[in-house]
C-alpha positions as CSV (number, residue, x, y, z in Angstrom):
1,M,90.1,92.7,177.6
2,T,92.6,92.1,174.9
3,N,92.9,88.9,172.9
4,W,95.8,87.4,174.8
5,P,97.4,84.1,173.8
6,A,95.8,81.2,175.7
7,P,98.7,80.4,178.1
8,L,98.9,84.1,179.1
9,T,95.1,84.3,179.6
10,N,95.3,81.3,182.0
11,I,98.0,83.1,184.0
12,I,96.0,86.4,184.0
13,N,93.0,84.5,185.3
14,E,95.1,82.8,188.0
15,F,96.3,86.1,189.3
16,K,92.8,87.6,189.2
17,E,91.7,84.9,191.6
18,C,94.2,86.0,194.2
19,F,92.8,87.5,197.3
20,D,95.3,90.2,198.0
21,R,98.8,91.6,197.2
22,M,100.6,89.0,199.3
23,E,98.9,86.1,197.5
24,R,100.0,87.7,194.2
25,Y,103.6,87.9,195.4
26,E,103.5,84.2,196.5
27,L,102.1,83.3,193.0
28,L,104.9,85.4,191.4
29,F,107.5,83.5,193.5
30,E,105.9,80.2,192.4
31,Y,106.3,81.2,188.8
32,A,109.9,82.0,189.4
33,D,110.4,78.2,189.8
34,K,108.5,77.5,186.6
35,L,110.8,79.4,184.2
36,P,110.8,77.2,181.1
37,H,114.1,78.2,179.6
38,E,116.6,79.4,182.2
39,L,119.5,81.5,181.1
40,L,122.5,80.3,183.1
41,T,124.5,82.9,184.9
42,E,127.6,82.1,182.9
43,N,125.6,83.3,179.8
44,W,124.7,86.7,181.4
45,T,126.2,89.4,179.3
46,E,125.9,93.2,179.0
47,E,124.0,92.7,175.8
48,N,121.3,90.5,177.4
49,R,121.0,92.5,180.6
50,V,117.7,94.3,181.2
51,K,118.5,98.0,181.5
52,G,116.8,100.0,184.2
53,C,116.0,97.0,186.3
54,Q,117.0,97.3,190.0
55,S,117.9,93.6,190.1
56,E,120.3,91.7,187.8
57,A,118.0,90.4,185.1
58,H,119.0,88.9,181.8
59,V,116.9,87.8,178.8
60,E,117.7,86.3,175.4
61,C,115.1,85.6,172.8
62,K,115.5,82.6,170.5
63,L,113.5,80.6,168.0
64,D,112.7,76.9,168.6
65,Q,113.1,74.3,165.8
66,K,109.6,75.2,164.4
67,G,110.3,79.0,164.4
68,G,108.3,79.6,167.6
69,F,109.4,82.3,170.0
70,Q,111.2,81.5,173.2
71,I,112.4,83.6,176.1
72,H,115.5,82.4,177.9
73,G,116.0,84.4,181.1
74,A,116.9,84.6,184.7
75,A,117.2,87.2,187.5
76,D,118.8,87.4,190.9
77,A,115.5,88.4,192.5
78,N,112.6,85.8,192.6
79,L,110.0,88.5,192.0
80,V,111.7,89.5,188.7
81,Q,112.4,85.9,187.7
82,G,108.6,85.3,188.2
83,L,107.8,88.1,185.8
84,I,110.2,86.7,183.3
85,A,108.7,83.2,183.7
86,I,105.1,84.6,183.2
87,L,106.2,86.2,179.9
88,A,108.2,83.2,178.8
89,I,105.3,80.8,179.5
90,G,102.8,83.2,178.0
91,V,104.5,83.5,174.6
92,D,106.4,80.2,174.3
93,G,106.2,78.9,170.8
94,L,104.2,81.8,169.4
95,P,105.2,83.3,166.0
96,P,107.5,86.2,166.6
97,S,105.1,88.5,164.7
98,Q,102.4,87.8,167.3
99,V,104.8,88.5,170.2
100,A,105.8,91.8,168.6
101,T,102.2,93.0,168.7
102,L,101.6,92.2,172.4
103,S,100.9,94.9,174.9
104,P,102.4,95.0,178.4
105,N,98.9,95.8,179.7
106,F,98.4,92.2,180.9
107,V,100.2,93.1,184.1
108,D,97.4,95.6,184.8
109,E,94.9,92.9,184.2
110,M,96.8,90.6,186.6
111,D,96.8,93.5,189.1
112,V,100.5,93.0,189.7
113,K,101.7,96.4,188.5
114,A,100.3,98.0,191.7
115,S,102.4,95.6,193.8
116,L,105.7,96.6,192.0
117,T,107.9,99.4,193.1
118,P,108.3,102.1,190.4
119,S,111.8,100.9,189.5
120,R,110.6,97.3,189.2
121,A,107.7,98.4,187.1
122,N,110.1,100.4,184.9
123,G,112.5,97.4,184.7
124,F,109.6,95.2,183.6
125,L,108.5,97.6,180.9
126,N,112.1,97.8,179.7
127,M,112.3,94.0,179.6
128,F,109.0,93.8,177.8
129,E,110.0,96.4,175.2
130,M,113.4,94.6,174.7
131,I,111.5,91.3,174.0
132,R,108.9,92.9,171.8
133,K,111.6,94.7,169.7
134,T,113.6,91.4,169.3
135,A,110.4,89.6,168.2
136,A,109.7,92.4,165.7
137,N,113.2,92.1,164.3
138,M,112.9,88.3,164.1
139,S,109.5,88.5,162.2
140,E,111.0,91.0,159.8
141,G,113.8,88.6,159.0
142,A,111.4,85.7,158.5
């Protein structure tokens, strides 16, 4: 068990309580509706598109007024939007330096990775790496 931020730990525990794969999918779909900072489709660009994702997914990383990390994102597939929402909720307001050190292994702990197709899992890892690198760049600039 890694030392995850509290909001991410809560989400991991929620997924661990799921009975089966279908219940995890339903929970992912519920999270798709909880996306804290939606990126409107008119703001989707080639620069914020997640490469290697089978659906259309876009993510921008920003800092709030206190310098806390925020993920603004959206996708055309609920499953992918649910993954974005989990990440966005899990790291919202954290220092970028902390986000930069996170590992994508939390999806293994949630037992979600096994439910993803290889291309979705690859797209998620690409999105995670894109967010992590942006956070690292932001913390270097701080």
